[in-house]
N, C-alpha and C positions, 0 to 999 in steps of 0.2 A: 503493500500500499503505499500510498506515494503521499509526501509530504504537502500539503496547502493543496488536494485535488481540488477542491471546490474554487479556489481560485485561479487553477490553471481551466476549470472548464469554462469558467466564465468569460476567459481571452477566449479562448475558442468560441464562444457561443456569437460574439460580437466581431472577430477578425473578418469573417466571409465579408457582411456587408460594408467595415471600413475599408476592404480593399478593393472591394467593387467599387466604393463611390470617391477613391483615390485613385483608381484608373481611369474612371470617367474625368477627371481633375487634369490629368496628368495629359491623358490623350494616346497614353500609348501601352504599350507593355510594362510590367512591376517588374523591378527585381527583387530578390530577395528581401534584400536592407530595409529596400521602401515600404515592403507590405509588412516589417515587422515596425519601423516607423510610424507610417501612418495609420498604424492599427493602435500604436498606443502614444498618441496625441493627448496633452492634458482637458483637453476641451473635449473631446470623445468621437465624434463623427469628421473627416477631414472636411474645410471647407474653403479650403484654397493650397496651390501649390506654391511650395517652396523652393529659393534657389542655393541650391547645391554648395557651400562654402561661401555663402551670405549671410540667409536670414539665420535668424537664432529663434530657436522653436523651444516650445513648454511640453514635455512629455511627463508619462504615468507611468514609472518603470515599476512590474510587479515586485521585486524583491531585492534586497539590500544583504551583502555580505559583507564582514569585517574582519582581518584579522587581528592578533593579540596587541602588537606592535603600534597600529594605527586607529587600532578600536580605543584605545586608550584617550586620545584626544579628542577622537569623533564623540567617545560619550560623552566626555567632560563637556562639548559642547553643547550636547544635546540636553543635558539635565541641567542647563542654563533656557532651554527653549521654552520650559512653563508647561510641555504637553506630559500628560499621565500616560502613557504609553506609547510604542512606535505603529505610526500609519500605517506599514505594509509588513509583511513577512520580513523579518532581520535576525541572522545571524552572528556571532561570534565564535570564530577557531582561533585557539592556544597552541599557534605551531612555530614562532620564529623567536618565543623569549627561550627555547630551549639548545643549548650548547650541543655540537658534536665533539666529544672529545674520548671517552673512555668504553661507550658500547649504549647501547637502547636500555638496558635497566639501569645501569649508574647514571646516564646522562638524566633522564626522567626523574630520579629520586633526586638529584641534583638542584636541578630545574622546580621542580616543585617545594624545594626549600629556598630558595635564592628568589624564587620570584611569585614566592605564594603572596606574598601581599597585593599584589598585580591580579594575579590570577581570583585570588579570593574577591576584588575589588570589580572584574569584570563580570564575574558568577552574579554578584547582588546585582549591578545594576541590570544583566540581562533578568534577573529575579521579577525589579520591581516595574519594569516598562517592558517588559512582555517579550524578549531578546531569546532565540533560542542559543542554547549554550555547547559548545565542545572544547570537552577537556583536554587540558595536554596528555599529547598523543593519541589521541585521536587521530590525527592524519591533517597533512595540509590542505588547507584552505579551499584551495582548486581544486584537486582529485576529491575532496567529501563532498563539494559542490558539483561534482559531476554525476559522481554515483547518487547522490539525494536531491538534489532542487532544481539543476538545470532541466529545460522542459522545451521541445521546439518552439519557434515563434513568441517566446517569450522578449522579455527585457528585464537586464538586472544590471543594477551598479556595486560595485563595489570599492572600499576602498584600499585599494591594492592593484597596481598596474594590469596585472595579470589574472586579474577578471576575466580577460577576456578567453581562459581557458573553456570557459562553457560554449562558447561557439562551434566547439567542437559536438556540442548537441542542439544545435540549429538557434541558439539565442544571438540577440544581441546586446554581449553581456561588457559593459565598459569599464576600468577604471577613475577612479575620480579621488577626489580629497574628501575627506571625513567633512568639511562644511557643506560641498554636496550630498554626501551621505546623509544628511542631520536635516536638511532642508527635506529630502522625501521621508524620514524618519515622522517629520512634525507635521505633514499630510498637507504638504504644498510641492509646488511643480518643481522638476529639474529641467534647467535650461542647457540645451547643448545646438551649438552652429550644426544646421546641416551638413553631415558630410558627403564631400564628395565621393565618388565608387570607383574602385579599383577591379576589374574584374581579374581572375586568374584560372584560365583553363588548362586545365590537368590530363591531358591524353596520356597513353598507353598504360602500362604495369608497372609497378613498384614489384622490385626481386631480387632475391640474390642477396647483397650486402647493402644495397639503396634500403632506407627506414623512411617513414613520414619527416622524420628530423631533416634532413637532408633537404626536402622539399621548401621548407622556409629558410633553411640555411642557403639556400639559393636565391629565394626570393630577396633576401639579406641582402644577396651578393647584387641583388640586379636593383632594386632599390634604395638598396643604402638605409643609416640609421635615423633618416630625415623622411625617404621617399614616401612614407606611407603618412604623414602629417594629414591631421584634419579629414582620411576617407576610412571609409568601410573595404575590407577586401572582401570580395565573398567570392569564394572557389567552386569549382563545376567543374563538369565534363567528366566522360567515364573514369578517366582516372582517378577523380575524388568520390565517386560512388563507389569503388573498390577499397578505399583506405578504411581502415575499420575505425569506430567511433572515439578511441582514446587515440589512434593516431589523427585524428581531427584537433582534436583538442589540443596535441602538442601542436601543431603548424598555425593554431589560433592562440594558443600562448603565447611565440614569441613572434606574433606580431607584433605585440608591445615594445619589440627590438626594432622597428621599421618606423616608431611612431604613430601606428593605427590608431583611430579612433577603437578599432574591433576588429573581428574576423570572423568570418560567419560559414556555414556550408546549408545549403537543402537536405531536409527531412528524406534519409532513405532506410534504407533494408537495416544497414548497419548500426544506427541509433535505435532501432527499432528492437533489436536483436539488444543492443545494451541496456537499453530500458528495460526489459524482460529480466535480462539477468542481473537487474540490482534490486528487484522485488518493482517493479511500476510496470506492469502489465496495464492499468490500470490509464496510467497517462498513453502509455503506446495505443491502447484502443481509440481513445481521445483524438491522439492526435492523426489518427488513419481515417478520423472523419473529417477532417479538415485537411488532409496531404496537400492537395493542389494549393493550398494559399501556404504554405509551410516550403516552397520553393518558389524560385523564379516562374513567372510563365515563359513557356516553351519557348517563345519566339526569342526572351531576352538570350537564351543560351545560345540558339540558332545564328546567332546577329549579334554577340555581345558588343563590338565597336557600336552600335548603333545606341547602346544602352548605359556603357558604363563610359568613366569621362577617362581610364587606361585601363587595356586589355593587356593581359603576359599571358604566355603559352607557354609550357613546358612538356617535356615528352618524357614521361617517367621512363621510361623503359630505356632512356636515354642516360637518364640521367645516375651517375656514383655516387657512394662513400663522400662527405666532406667533412673537412676541419675546419671551422672559425675562429676563428682570432689571430695574436692575439691584443688584448686589452680593447676590441671592440668586436660585436658580434655580427657585424657585415664584411669582415674581410675574410674571404671564402678561400680554403685552397682544397686541390684533389688529394688525394691521397696516394701515398708515393714517393715517385721521382721530384715530381712537383713540390710537394714541402719537402724533401731533402736541397732544392735549390735557395727556396726562400727559406730556408732556416739557414742556412748557409751564408746567404747576400744577408742577414736581417743577426745574425748570432744569436737566433733562438738557441736555447738549450733543449740538444738532440732528446738526450733520455729523460723519461716520464718517471717523476715520482710518485704519483697517484692518478689513478684514476675513480671516478665518480660517479655513479649511477643514481640518479632519482630527483628531487625537486619538482614542484607542480608542474614542470615538465614533460616529464618520462619517469611517470614512478607508477605507470599502472601493472595490473598483471599482465597484460603481454609485452610490455619492454623488460619487466621483469624475466620472463622466460623465456625471451629472445637473448635475452645478455647472460642468462643462466647455460641456454646451452652450448654459449662457448667458454663458459665455464665448466662445463661437463667434457669437453673435448679435451681441454687444458687436464682435465685430471686423466682422461683416456688414453691420451696420446705421451705422458709424461713429461708433461711439460712444466717446468715452478714458475711462478708468477716475478717477472724483472719489476714492478712497479707496487705498490700497497694500494686494496681494492676496496671502498666506500661504498656503503649501500643505503638509503632512506627512502623506506616503501611509501607510497605516497599515503596511505590511509590504515589505518587498525584493521580493516576490511580486508585490503589488501592483504597486510602482513600478514595477519592469520590465515588465510588461504592458502598464500604461498605457501608459508610453515608447513599445510597441512600435506601441501602436496611434494614439500622436497625441493623446493626450486630455491629457499634459504642456507639448507642443509650443503647443497651443493656450492652456493658462495662461503661456506663455513669452512669444507674440507680446503681451499685453497688460502685460508687466514684473513677472509676478508672481515672488515667492521659493521655489523649490523646497526646501523645508527638509530636511534628515534627517530617515530613516523613524525617527524616533523623537515624543517628548512634545513636546518644547519649550516653547511658549509656554500651552499648559493648565497644565503643573506651576510655573509662573514660571521655564524655563529660557529666556529669551527676552531678550536683550541688547537690549533696545530705547533705554534710557536710559545715560546714564553716572551720574545725579544719580535715580533715578528716584521717592523720597523728596519732591523738589521738582521732580517734575516737573508738566507744566500740565496741566487740567482737557480730557478728552474723552469720545471716545466711542469705543467698537469692537464688532461683532457678531462671535462667533465658532460655528462649529458644537461648541465644546467642549459639557462636562457642568456645571463649575461656573463660579460668575463673582464669588469671594467679594472682595472690597477688598484691592489689591497681591497676585490671587493670579498674573496671567498676566504683569506687568513690574514689576512691586514697587512701582508709583502709586497711591496710596491714590486718587487723582484720574481712575484710569480708570472709567469707567462700561461695563462689559461686557455682552452681550447674548448672550442663547442664541437661536441658531435654528438653520433644517436649511442643509445645504452651499448648496444653490440661494439660499435666501433670502440666503441672508451672500453670496452672489458677485453676486447681482442688487442689494443696497444697498453693495455696495463698488463697483460702475459707477455706481451713482445719489449715495454719498457723502452719502444722508441717512439719516435714522435711520429716518424717517416717511414713509421711498418704500413705494409698494400698488406692486409690478410689476404685479397682475390691471387695472389700472385707470389706472397711472398714465402720464404718458408722460415723455422725457427728447428734449433737443435736441441732434444729433449734429453732427459736425465743418461739416456742409455747411450748418446752421440750421433743417434740418429734423426735425418733430415726430415723432418714430417710439418704439416701444412693442413690450415683449418679447413675445415667441411664449412658451407654455407648457413648461416645460422638459421633456427627454426625456432617458432614458438605458437602460442596459443593466442588467440583473439580473447576468446572469454576462457577462462575454468572450464574443463570437461567436467568435472564434477559440483560445478555451480560457486558459486561466492560461499562463504561462509563467515561467520565473528559472534564471540560469545560477547564482549561486550563494545559494539562501537564507538563508546564514550559521550553519547549525545546526554545531555540534562535540560528537560522542557524548565522552561517554565514556569511558575505559580502562576493560577489559574485569577489571584487577584491578589496583586504583588504590592499595592498600596501602601501596605503595613512597611514595607521594607527600607529598612534605614541603610544609607549610603556613606558609610563616614570614610575620611580623607584626614589623615593624621595632618595637622600644621608642621610639624617636624619631619614629617616623610622626607626622603632623599628620591624617593619613587612616582609619588604623584603628587599632584598641584591643582588644585581647584583654580579655574578662570577666573580672569578677572578681564572684563568688556574691555578692546582697544578703542583707544579715542581718536575720537575724528581728526585727521590732517585740517590743520586750517590754512588757506592760501599762505600765511606770512609765516606761517612753519616750514615753506617749503622753498624759502628766499636763504642763500647763504648756506646751502649744502654740501656736505663735504663729501669728496669722495671716500670711498673705503678701502673697493678693489676694482682695482682694471682685471676681470678674468682672461687670461689668456689661452687661447685654444677652447677642449672638450673640458665644459663644465657641465656635471650633473647632477643627479642629486645627491647622488654618493659623494662628491666634491662640495655639495652646499652644507649639507650633514648627513655623516657618515652612520653607517649602523653598524655591524658587529658590537665591540665592547657599548657604545652607548645605545643600543637600544634598553638598557635598564632604564633608562631616561625618558621613553620616549612617552610617558604619561605626567611628565616635569617640566614643563616648558622652561623655566630660568636654569634648570640644570643642563638641559638637553640644550642649552642655548650657546652652550659653552665651546660645541662644535663646530659651530657657525661658518660658513667658508672657509676651513682648515685642511680643505682639501685640493683649496684653487690656487691656479697658478699667477703667481702676480706679474702681470706683465713685464712693469718697468725692473724686474731681479729677478726673474722663472723661477722663485723659490715660493715653496706654500705656508701658507700663516704664517707672513712676515711682511707687514705693511707701513709703511708710514701713519703716523699721527699728527697730521695738520698743527695739533695745538702745541707740541712740545719739537717735532720735527724730531722723534726718535720712531725706533722702528720695534714692533712689536707684533702678538698674534691678532688676527684677525676681531677675535670675540675683544680681547681688551682695549683694540680700537675702538671700536663698536662703542662699550660700555663709557670709554671717556668721552666720546662724544654724546653720549645718551644724558651724560651726568651735568654735561652743559647747557642741555637743551638743545641741542644741535641735532638735524635729520642729518641721514646720510644716504648716497646714491652707489649701487652697483653697476659697474659698466660690464659686457660682456659679450663674448661671442657668436657663431651659429649655434641652435639647436639648443640652447642655454634649456638649464631642467631636465636634459634627458632624461629617461629612466624611470625610477618607481613614480607613485601616486603621490609620495610621500610630502604629505603637507605641512610637515615640520620644516622644509625646507623653504616654505614660505612666510610661518607662523615665527618662525626663530629670527629672521632678521627684522621682523615686525616686530616682536618683541624689544628688540636691541635698538629700534630706532630707526632704520632703514625706512626711506619713505617711496623709494623709485628704484626700479631694475630697468636700464636700458639694453638692449642687444640688439644684435643684428638680426634674431630670429628666434623666438619661442618653442620650445616641447610643447604640446595642448594643453594636457593636464596642469604643468608648474605654470604657465600662464594662468588659465583657470584659479588657482591657488592662491594667486598675488593677489586676484581681482576679489577674492572671496575673504581675505585678511584685511580688505582697504588699503592696498596697496598701488601704484599705479606700477604695470608692465608695459613698457613702453618697446620700440621696434625705430634704430635708425632711420630715417625716411632715406638718407645716405647713407651707402654702411662705409662708404670711407672715410666717416666724423670720426669712425670709430679710434680713428690713427691720429684726431687731433687730439681727446683727452692726455691731459698729463698730469704725473702724478700730486699734483698741490693743488688740484681744480677744485674751484667752488661754483655752483649751479644757482642759479635763481630761475622758478619756474616762469615767467613771467605773464603767461597769460591764463595762467591754473583758475581764475576764478571763472575763467571761460569754459571750462572745460565745457565740452559737450561730443555727441555723437559725431562721427568722422571728419573730425575739426583736428587736426596736427597740433601738439602744443610748440609753445617755442621753447626753448632750453638758452640763456645764456652762460657760457662757459667762462669764468673768468678764471687765469692762469697768474700764478705768483708775480710773475714781471709786469702786471696787472692790464696785458692785452687779453682781448676779448672774440670767443668765435661765437655767434650763434649756428643753433644747431636745432635742426625740424625734427620731430618726432612723432611716428607715429603710434594708432594705438585703434584696440578693435572694441572699446565700451559701446555699450548701447543704454541708453535709460537708465536700465533695471542696475545696471553693475556700475553705472557714476553715481547712481544713489547708493550702493554697499559702500563706494571709498567715502560719499558727503557723512554718510552715518558710522563711519571707523570698519563697519564689516558687515558681509551677509546677514553674520547674525545678530548682530545688534539690530536688524531690517527685520527679523525674524521675531526676537523678544517685542519688538514694539508693536509690533502688529497685534503678539499674541495678549499684549496688555489691552488692546484697545477694547 
């Protein structure tokens, strides 16, 4: 029996009518993405055509999912909204605050001890406000959502950028900041700029060493880390239908790495099989009744160039296994000699120290079974592991079933470390080094989604490469980055030359899924009596104070805090790893603000000039010095600023410490929205070359901020230390409602004001 089956049936009951109306309005056949978007409008039935990439639209998502690191801030904000209960089905999943170190049992015990205060807070807030709670060890949010909550044709938002994983079950699932989630929890509309549409036609058939992971690694190569920005990617074609549901999820998951709003697939037989296998036959039956609305109209896939803004075609029969990295998920290399050449040219370490399988991207039963077929071959062929191997199952259901079927036992025979059903190394929760900053240069291969510098283990010298689970397993056995399992041989313990056979596995467990305790805790029927207690002396949690609106006069004499050079992701702005413990305490976590960003003037991290003293120091310290004097500051950045996570801390922390504006060449979608939600100015250079005009001692005057209006660029006067001045024009994408967030101090302040009336 599915969760929230009545809600799902209600969605399906209105979908046909809304799709038919939308099709008539648009005047042509519809893509799947358009069908889902037009059937989830806040005002109900469509009454106008929206312009892709331009119109802001109010939507009514069906549900919300939050992971523990982001849920803290989201729920702290919701507590200020004045609502007795969440307005839509919402869940919290405890998966980020579990460090991978010794193995599942010990690591989970440690997490339950060290983070008890946070877990207790999340469970009590969930009880109070009617939120489903998934205990530590229950699994990684996106795998748990796919197994329990995702449904074809639905719309979901989540406080994690990889919420998009649910596209594997035909959803439009979008990663957002906590403030966006709070809007929906509070019963308000959720605003999104109507996305552009990218179609990816998959022909041929995946076979041998090629895996669904290689599809998205290829797409990332084609589109780059910002090529999907502002767009929904819709996969179709015979190759798409032949993929498993969890394989589709893997492809959608890493759509976050190309900046896509989300990715999705049309409903098909693989999704139906997965729904029935995960005890959701009722959803499959309901979906079958409206299945023509759960995929694009036939004409769209027959002539995709007429309906998508961009079309990519990939022949899966010609696609081979890929390794993407290091330091960016779009640098793609074919296995074997191409890697040898690139690694030699770029001085990448050829020896591989670790292979890591799991994370929300590749932790399904199918993923583990295919990787275990390689591990079993290593045992049978007398091969010893040359690298260490770590496994993170995606959920307790997957772990229990994989253990029952002997899959985990195969890995254990190779001395692999089975970590908790949690994110672990994928988000920096990996206790690999005692002193990661001074750790040696090395290479690792993993089936995760991101491979930014320092992301997995805090070591800036770790070269991380992204691959499929089966390729990760093979490279871990070989211990070489340039190992090509299609053609290369290895020497076994008897001195014999042996070669791997192609990987095999099961799409779904032959004996079905099984679990004793999935880890779900339903909320109390009436949580009104629950008291949520946050100690004033806590280092982990802090009740929020509303942000104060920025007046026009406060945006004069603004000091440059940092001019970031090159890639500046949310990991650079607000690191994860050991800092995750402060995700519920805004002032404490603010001490990591922008410490990973490279200062353009000295090419150092966390070392900027304090214009008040002339001395150099840490970014947060400098920022606090300006704040103490009542001086606002500004951050200047390059392209795709804020790439990566949905981490709204990357917006809240600078806001808390007095940053008034972020001026960059271009933004990643989620981060720009997060800045707006927190009452800040997110601006782009009208002329990108003006980035070069910014000097280290600059002061900014926002000359016409009092006339802040939609479609009207802002004029910035930049005063240099020698008294000379430059005038810079800054573009923005604020509409009237978003300008009101700025004027009120934050979107949350607007909600509170409306609820108080």
